C-alpha positions in Angstrom: -29.9 12.4 -33.4 -27.3 15.0 -34.9 -23.9 13.8 -36.2 -21.6 12.6 -33.5 -18.0 13.9 -33.8 -15.1 11.8 -32.4 -13.1 13.1 -29.8 -10.9 16.0 -30.8 -7.6 17.1 -28.8 -8.6 20.8 -27.2 -5.4 20.7 -25.4 -2.3 18.7 -25.6 -0.3 19.2 -22.7 1.5 16.4 -20.5 -0.6 17.2 -17.2 0.2 14.7 -14.6 -3.4 14.5 -13.5 -5.8 16.9 -14.8 -9.1 16.5 -13.2 -12.2 18.1 -12.3 -13.4 20.0 -15.9 -15.8 22.5 -14.8 -17.5 24.7 -17.3 -17.5 28.6 -15.9 -20.7 30.2 -16.8 -19.6 33.9 -16.1 -16.4 33.7 -18.3 -17.4 31.2 -20.4 -14.3 29.1 -19.7 -13.4 25.7 -19.1 -11.3 25.7 -15.6 -9.6 22.5 -14.5 -6.8 21.5 -11.7 -3.4 19.2 -12.3 -3.5 17.7 -8.6 -0.1 16.6 -8.3 1.0 19.8 -9.3 -0.6 21.9 -7.4 -1.7 24.1 -10.5 -5.0 25.2 -11.9 -5.9 26.1 -15.3 -8.5 28.2 -17.5 -9.1 28.1 -21.1 -10.9 30.5 -23.2 -12.6 28.9 -26.0 -13.9 32.4 -27.6 -10.0 34.0 -27.9 -8.2 30.7 -27.7 -6.1 31.1 -24.7 -4.9 29.4 -22.1 -3.7 30.3 -18.7 -2.5 29.6 -15.6 -4.6 30.7 -12.6 -3.3 29.2 -9.7 -0.2 27.2 -8.3 0.1 26.0 -4.9 -1.0 23.0 -2.2 -3.0 20.6 -4.8 -7.0 21.5 -5.2 -8.6 18.1 -5.5 -12.2 19.6 -6.4 -13.7 23.4 -6.4 -16.5 24.9 -7.0 -17.8 28.0 -9.2 -19.6 30.9 -6.7 -22.6 32.7 -7.6 -20.1 35.8 -8.1 -17.4 33.6 -10.5 -14.9 33.1 -7.8 -14.0 29.8 -6.7 -13.7 27.6 -3.7 -10.9 25.6 -3.3 -10.8 21.8 -1.5 -7.7 21.5 -0.8 -5.0 19.3 1.4 -5.5 18.1 5.4 -8.9 19.7 4.8 -8.5 23.3 3.6 -11.3 24.8 2.0 -10.4 28.4 0.4 -11.9 31.1 -1.2 -9.9 32.1 -4.7 -11.0 35.4 -6.5 -8.7 36.2 -9.2 -5.6 35.1 -7.3 -6.6 36.6 -4.1 -7.2 33.9 -1.7 -8.9 33.5 2.1 -9.2 30.7 4.0 -12.7 28.9 4.8 -11.7 26.0 6.6 -8.5 25.6 8.1 -7.0 22.0 8.7 -8.6 19.4 9.7 -7.2 17.4 12.1 -8.7 13.8 11.1 -7.8 14.7 7.5 -4.0 15.8 8.3 -2.4 13.1 5.7 -5.2 13.1 3.3 -6.9 15.5 0.5 -10.5 16.6 -1.0 -11.2 14.7 -3.9 -14.0 16.4 -6.2 -16.5 18.7 -5.1 -20.2 19.9 -6.2 -22.6 22.5 -5.2 -26.3 21.4 -4.6 -29.5 23.3 -5.6 -29.3 25.2 -2.9 -25.7 26.1 -2.8 -24.2 23.9 -0.4 -20.9 21.7 -1.3 -20.3 18.3 -0.9 -16.8 17.2 -1.2 -15.1 13.6 -0.2 -11.7 12.5 1.7 -9.6 9.9 0.3 -8.8 7.4 2.9 -5.6 6.3 4.3 -4.2 3.1 6.0 -5.4 4.4 9.2 -8.4 6.5 8.0 -11.5 6.1 5.9 -12.2 8.3 3.3 -15.5 10.9 3.8 -18.0 12.3 2.7 -18.5 15.9 3.7 -21.2 18.7 3.2 -20.3 22.7 3.4 -23.3 24.6 4.8 -24.5 28.0 3.7 -22.8 29.6 6.6 -19.4 27.8 6.1 -20.0 25.2 8.5 -18.5 21.7 7.5 -20.4 18.3 8.6 -19.2 14.9 7.9 -22.3 12.9 6.6 -20.7 9.3 5.1 -17.8 7.0 6.4 -16.3 4.6 5.4 -15.5 5.5 2.0 -12.4 4.4 0.1 -11.7 7.3 -3.1 -15.1 9.3 -2.8 -15.0 10.4 -6.7 -17.5 11.7 -9.2 -21.0 13.1 -8.1 -24.4 14.4 -9.4 -27.8 15.1 -9.1 -30.8 13.6 -11.4 -32.5 16.3 -13.0 -35.8 16.1 -10.8 -33.4 16.6 -7.6 -34.7 13.4 -5.6 -31.3 11.6 -6.3 -27.1 12.1 -5.6 -25.0 9.7 -7.3 -21.4 9.3 -5.6 -18.5 7.1 -7.0 -16.7 5.2 -4.7 -13.3 4.5 -7.0 -11.8 1.6 -5.4 -14.7 -0.4 -4.7 -15.9 0.3 -8.4 -19.1 1.7 -7.2 -21.6 4.7 -8.1 -24.1 4.7 -5.3 -27.5 6.7 -5.4 -28.8 8.5 -2.6 -32.3 10.0 -1.9 -31.6 13.3 -1.5 -33.2 16.0 0.5 -33.3 19.4 -1.3 -34.3 21.1 2.4 -31.7 19.6 4.7 -29.0 18.6 2.3 -29.3 15.2 3.7 -28.6 12.0 2.1 -30.7 8.6 2.6 -31.2 5.3 1.6 -28.2 4.1 -0.4 -28.2 2.1 -2.9 -25.3 0.4 -5.4 -26.7 2.1 -8.5 -23.8 1.0 -11.0 -21.2 -1.8 -10.1 -18.4 -1.4 -12.8 -16.4 -4.1 -13.9 -12.9 -4.2 -12.5 -11.1 -5.3 -15.8 -12.7 -2.9 -17.6 -11.0 0.5 -15.4 -11.8 2.1 -12.2 -14.6 4.6 -12.5 -13.5 8.1 -11.6 -15.3 11.6 -12.5 -19.1 11.4 -13.5 -21.8 14.1 -14.9 -25.1 13.9 -15.5 -26.8 15.2 -19.0 -30.2 17.0 -19.7 -31.9 13.6 -20.3 -30.7 12.3 -16.6 -28.0 10.1 -18.2 -25.0 9.1 -15.9 -21.8 9.3 -17.6 -18.6 8.3 -15.8 -15.1 8.2 -16.7 -13.1 5.4 -16.9 -9.5 5.5 -15.0 -7.5 3.0 -16.7 -10.3 2.2 -19.1 -9.8 4.4 -21.8 -13.5 5.6 -22.3 -16.2 7.1 -21.1 -19.5 5.6 -20.7 -23.2 6.6 -20.3 -25.7 4.8 -18.5 -29.3 5.4 -18.5 -31.0 7.3 -15.1 -31.6 3.1 -14.2 -28.3 2.3 -14.2 -28.3 0.4 -17.4 -24.8 0.9 -19.9 -26.1 2.1 -23.2 -23.0 3.7 -24.6 -19.2 4.0 -24.5 -16.6 6.4 -26.2 -13.1 5.5 -26.4 -10.2 8.1 -26.2 -7.1 7.3 -27.8 -5.2 7.6 -24.0 -6.1 4.9 -20.9 -6.5 7.3 -17.9 -9.8 9.0 -18.7 -10.3 10.9 -15.1 -13.3 13.1 -15.6 -15.7 15.0 -17.9 -18.3 17.8 -18.2 -20.6 19.3 -19.9 -20.1 23.0 -21.6 -20.3 25.5 -24.3 -22.9 28.3 -24.7 -25.1 25.6 -25.3 -23.8 23.0 -22.6 -23.9 20.5 -25.9 -19.6 19.8 -26.0 -18.8 17.0 -23.6 -14.6 18.1 -22.2 -12.8 15.1 -20.8 -9.7 15.2 -18.9 -7.0 12.4 -18.7 -3.7 11.7 -16.6 -0.3 10.0 -17.2 0.9 12.7 -18.9 4.5 13.0 -16.8 5.4 9.6 -17.8 4.5 9.4 -21.8 6.9 7.0 -22.8 5.0 4.6 -20.7 1.5 5.7 -21.1 1.3 7.1 -24.5 1.9 10.5 -26.3 -1.8 11.7 -25.5 -1.5 11.0 -22.0 -2.5 14.4 -20.0 -4.2 16.0 -23.1 -7.7 17.3 -22.9 -10.7 16.0 -25.5 -14.0 17.8 -26.6 -16.4 16.3 -28.8 -20.3 16.7 -29.9 -22.1 13.9 -28.2 -25.5 14.3 -29.8 -27.2 15.4 -26.2 -26.8 18.2 -24.1 -25.5 18.8 -20.5 -27.1 21.1 -18.0 -24.9 23.8 -15.9 -23.6 23.1 -12.9 -25.4 24.6 -9.7 -23.0 27.5 -8.3 -22.2 27.4 -4.7 -23.5 30.5 -2.0 -21.4 29.6 0.5 -21.1 32.8 2.9 -17.2 33.8 2.3 -17.5 37.0 4.3 
């Protein structure tokens, strides 16, 4: 295994909640959203250039389409198509989600998209599936804060984080229909060691989980056994993704920058490091937006 670097600061900025980092393969850029601020950014590593690309209603999750455009999953169940500032509504507000928002999103190998909504005192959290024709379906109910998701390399399993229950679930995934079956508690995290947040899966099938208020990223075997921790110099570690030309860098987003005096001087920063294993490209969504 090659020498492991310590986490380095990529962007020192006081994001309120930098989240959902995504490596954009067509643009060779890192994208992310600052959810409470209703802003999205991208960073071109080759040109060392950062720019804000969106300002508006909070974006809790998004995917990259095959043509490089984005699908934005927002407040009140709204889904929009974004292409260099041009926005088109795909799904208007959902009555059942009027008081909440989408949180995280992931495309599957076929191009469908899964995204969850955060529970409210009057409504459970749900996981939705957006099919290729743009139709939206509730597939799981009774969640708290649906969060980081991923697929096993053999495409047999789908992982879903439910943050407030400190659980990472594993489902049997049917690639033909997109259905999720036989839910199992795959990983149950210690409540005094941070809340499981964003998730990604590396080339070896190991699961990486960010720890909100835990100040670290944790790696698990495909069977769910903890094997490694990477500490960060700030507590609210929100999400992770592999990127770079060979997907050998792990990018880590954090939160709390709006109150650095109470958190720490690096809260809200984005970090990166070589962890000695590479990731794989995220699947691209293929939703019909015509």
